[in-house]
C-alpha positions in Angstrom: 3.0 -14.6 8.0 5.2 -16.2 10.7 6.4 -14.4 13.9 10.0 -14.5 12.7 9.3 -13.1 9.2 10.9 -9.8 8.4 8.1 -7.2 8.0 8.8 -3.7 6.7 6.2 -1.2 8.0 6.8 1.9 5.8 5.5 5.0 7.7 5.6 3.4 11.1 5.4 6.7 13.0 2.2 7.8 11.4 -1.3 7.1 12.6 -1.8 3.9 10.5 1.8 2.7 10.7 2.0 3.0 14.5 -1.3 1.2 14.9 0.0 -1.6 12.6 3.2 -1.8 14.7 1.2 -2.1 18.0 -0.9 -4.8 16.6 2.0 -6.8 15.1 3.9 -6.7 18.3 0.8 -7.7 20.3 0.5 -10.7 18.0 4.1 -11.8 18.5 5.8 -10.5 15.4 9.3 -9.6 16.5 11.2 -9.0 13.3 9.8 -5.6 12.4 11.8 -3.3 10.0 11.2 0.3 11.0 12.8 3.4 9.7 12.2 7.1 10.4 12.2 9.6 7.6 15.6 10.8 8.8 16.9 7.2 8.5 15.3 6.4 5.2 13.9 9.0 2.8 11.3 6.9 0.8 11.4 9.4 -2.0 15.1 8.5 -2.6 15.2 5.5 -5.0 18.8 4.7 -4.3 18.3 4.7 -0.5 15.2 2.5 -0.8 17.0 0.1 -3.1 19.9 -0.2 -0.6 17.5 -0.8 2.2 15.8 -3.7 0.3 19.2 -5.1 -0.7 20.5 -5.1 2.9 17.4 -6.3 4.8 15.4 -8.4 2.3 11.9 -8.0 3.9 9.5 -10.9 3.5 6.5 -8.7 3.7 5.9 -4.9 3.1 3.0 -2.8 4.5 2.9 0.6 2.9 1.4 3.1 5.4 3.7 5.9 4.3 2.3 8.9 2.4 2.1 12.6 2.4 -1.4 13.3 3.7 -3.5 16.3 4.7 -6.9 17.9 4.5 -8.6 20.1 2.0 -6.4 23.2 2.7 -3.2 21.2 2.5 -4.2 19.5 -0.8 -5.3 22.8 -2.4 -2.1 24.7 -1.5 0.5 22.0 -1.9 -0.7 20.0 -4.9 2.8 19.6 -6.3 4.2 18.0 -3.2 1.1 15.8 -2.7 1.4 14.4 -6.2 5.1 14.1 -6.6 6.1 12.9 -3.1 3.4 10.2 -3.1 4.3 9.0 -6.5 8.0 8.7 -5.6 7.3 6.9 -2.4 5.0 4.4 -4.2 7.3 3.8 -7.1 10.3 3.1 -4.9 8.6 0.8 -2.4 6.4 -1.2 -4.9 9.1 -1.6 -7.6 11.7 -2.4 -5.0 9.5 -5.0 -3.5 9.3 -6.8 -6.8 13.0 -6.4 -7.5 14.0 -7.9 -4.2 11.5 -10.7 -4.0 9.0 -9.6 -1.3 6.5 -12.4 -0.7 3.5 -10.1 -0.3 2.8 -6.3 -0.2 -0.1 -4.3 1.1 -0.6 -0.9 -0.4 -2.9 1.5 1.5 -4.8 4.0 -0.6 -7.8 6.2 0.3 -11.5 6.5 -0.4 -10.7 9.8 -2.2 -9.7 7.7 -5.2 -13.4 7.5 -6.1 -15.3 10.0 -8.2 -16.9 13.0 -6.5 -20.4 11.9 -7.5 -20.0 8.2 -7.3 -23.2 6.2 -6.5 -23.5 5.5 -2.8 -22.4 3.4 -1.2 -19.3 3.3 -3.3 -18.3 0.0 -4.9 -14.8 -0.8 -5.9 -15.9 -0.8 -9.5 -16.6 3.0 -9.3 -12.9 3.7 -9.7 -12.2 6.0 -12.8 -15.8 6.1 -13.9 -16.1 10.0 -13.6 -14.3 13.1 -12.3 -12.6 13.3 -8.9 -13.2 15.8 -6.2 -10.9 18.8 -7.2 -9.9 19.7 -3.6 -7.9 16.4 -3.1 -7.2 15.4 -6.7 -3.4 15.4 -6.5 -3.4 12.9 -3.6 -6.2 10.8 -5.2 -4.3 10.6 -8.5 -1.2 9.4 -6.8 -3.1 6.7 -4.9 -4.8 5.6 -8.1 -1.3 5.2 -9.7 -0.3 3.1 -6.7 -3.2 0.7 -7.2 -2.5 0.4 -10.9 1.2 -0.3 -10.3 0.4 -3.1 -7.9 -2.0 -4.5 -10.4 0.6 -4.3 -13.2 3.1 -6.2 -11.1 0.5 -8.8 -10.3 -0.4 -9.2 -14.0 3.2 -9.1 -15.4 5.2 -10.8 -12.6 2.6 -12.7 -10.7 3.4 -10.6 -7.6 1.1 -10.9 -4.6 0.6 -7.1 -4.2 -2.7 -6.1 -2.8 -4.4 -2.7 -2.3 -6.8 -1.7 0.5 -8.9 1.5 0.3 -9.8 2.7 3.8 -12.5 5.3 4.5 -11.8 8.4 6.7 -9.6 7.4 9.6 -9.0 8.7 13.1 -7.4 7.7 16.4 -4.1 7.8 18.3 -1.2 9.5 16.5 -3.5 11.4 14.2 -2.3 14.8 12.9 -4.0 17.6 14.9 -2.2 20.5 13.1 -5.0 22.8 11.9 -3.3 23.5 8.5 -2.7 19.9 7.6 -5.2 17.8 9.5 -8.4 16.0 8.4 -11.8 16.9 9.6 -12.1 14.9 12.8 -8.8 15.8 14.5 -9.3 19.4 13.4 -12.7 19.4 15.1 -11.2 18.0 18.3 -8.5 20.6 18.3 -10.9 23.5 17.5 -13.5 22.6 20.1 -10.8 22.1 22.8 -9.3 25.5 22.0 -12.7 27.1 22.0 -13.4 25.6 25.4 -10.1 26.7 26.8 -10.8 30.3 25.7 -14.4 30.1 27.0 -15.8 31.0 23.5 -19.5 31.5 23.2 -19.5 30.2 19.6 -17.3 28.4 17.1 -17.5 28.8 13.3 -16.7 25.8 11.2 -16.0 25.4 7.4 -18.8 24.5 5.0 -22.5 23.8 5.5 -22.1 20.8 7.8 -24.5 18.9 5.6 -22.1 16.6 3.8 -21.8 12.9 4.9 -18.6 11.1 5.9 -17.8 7.7 7.2 -15.2 7.3 9.9 -13.1 4.2 10.9 -10.9 3.9 13.9 -7.3 3.3 12.9 -7.1 0.2 15.2 -9.9 -1.3 13.2 -8.0 -0.6 10.0 -4.9 -2.3 11.4 -6.9 -5.4 12.2 -8.3 -5.3 8.7 -4.9 -5.0 7.1 -3.5 -8.1 8.9 -6.8 -9.9 8.1 -6.2 -9.1 4.4 -2.6 -10.2 4.5 -3.8 -13.6 5.7 -7.0 -14.0 3.7 -6.8 -11.9 0.5 -4.7 -12.4 -2.6 -6.5 -10.6 -5.4 -4.9 -7.7 -7.2 -8.3 -6.0 -7.3 -8.4 -3.2 -4.6 -10.8 -3.7 -1.7 -12.7 -1.2 0.4 -12.2 -1.0 4.2 -14.8 0.9 6.3 -17.5 0.5 8.9 -20.5 0.8 6.5 -22.1 3.7 8.2 -21.8 7.5 7.7 -22.8 10.7 9.5 -23.2 14.4 8.6 -20.3 16.7 9.5 -22.9 18.7 11.4 -23.8 15.8 13.6 -20.1 14.8 14.0 -19.3 18.3 15.2 -22.1 18.1 17.8 -20.7 14.8 19.0 -17.2 16.1 19.2 -18.4 19.2 21.0 -20.1 17.0 23.6 -17.0 14.8 24.1 -14.7 17.8 24.5 -17.2 19.6 26.7 -17.7 22.7 24.6 -21.0 24.4 25.5 -21.1 27.3 23.0 -23.0 27.7 19.7 -21.8 26.0 16.5 -22.0 28.2 13.4 -21.2 27.3 9.8 -19.4 29.3 7.1 -21.0 28.2 3.9 -18.6 30.2 1.8 -15.9 27.6 2.5 -15.8 24.3 0.6 -17.6 21.2 1.7 -15.8 18.7 -0.5 -17.5 15.6 -1.8 -21.2 15.5 -0.9 -21.1 12.0 0.4 -18.5 9.3 0.7 -19.7 6.0 2.1 -17.9 2.9 1.1 -19.5 -0.4 0.1 -17.7 -2.9 2.3 -19.7 -6.0 1.3 -16.7 -7.5 -0.4 -14.7 -7.4 2.8 -17.7 -8.4 4.9 -18.1 -11.6 2.8 -14.5 -12.5 3.7 -15.5 -12.4 7.4 -14.2 -9.0 8.7 -16.2 -6.3 10.4 -15.3 -3.1 12.3 -15.7 -3.3 16.1 -15.0 0.2 17.5 -18.1 2.4 17.6 -17.8 6.2 16.8 -18.7 7.3 20.3 -16.1 5.0 21.9 -13.6 6.0 19.3 -14.1 9.8 19.9 -13.8 9.4 23.6 -10.5 7.4 23.4 -9.0 9.7 20.7 -9.7 12.8 22.7 -8.3 11.2 25.8 -5.2 10.2 23.9 -4.7 13.7 22.6 -5.0 15.2 26.0 -2.4 12.8 27.4 0.0 12.6 24.4 -0.8 14.8 21.4 -1.6 18.0 23.1 1.9 18.5 24.4 3.2 18.6 20.8 1.0 21.6 20.0 0.9 25.1 21.2 -2.1 27.3 21.5 
């Protein structure tokens, strides 16, 4: 990619999209095509087609999606499946129709089976059943991968797919009804500290394992793949290490400064027992995550105190 190339970052206001924009600008890319949801509804095929027709982007980075945690997936399955399918169909098919040079589709590690062998290799896709609590979102993302591969096979399109592990960082969603585990923990611990609570009860047993990648590392990986990777086969992006939710909660509690007791409600769902990605394929290409969890937690909490907290009410 050249600094003057037109690059469409779909979903530029989200956590991943905003990180991509910061990195692109830092590296001198000045011709960024950015549209808010109000300016361009990505579910609207006609609007997306008109956008492609007018601006003719050279490259497309798809960071736009309807996302959320277990509760959001369970209660809004229709929206999670239909909205993501529409977004992907419009952006990917439109990229082919209007001659985009290269496209990066971002998926999620939830595409893999609930009981996939650990660490999870790319080849585990569709080998057994998904985790039911995020199945609508996972199915949509699998369709996005397959659509990119179909375009590569039928039209020789350079459409690639990257599957990141659990993400966190600036611009994350801290809303308790829709957020993922790490921002939800930050919010809950901070609220408990503000109220001087003696204990805090969290969902599940705390014994499941998760891997966490700072969003700025993902942005670095995305640009690396745009330069170095041209295969239609999807590729994992992670740090290669995982942690129990129980230990994560303890770390978040220390960062926030909560001194009470952490309790667990085992009647609530845990989700997938373990989800560690095999990142050997990406490592062999020469990329590795650089932001450690402790550093990432500190900076994310500080960002929320300075920026995100004002958007929420206790």
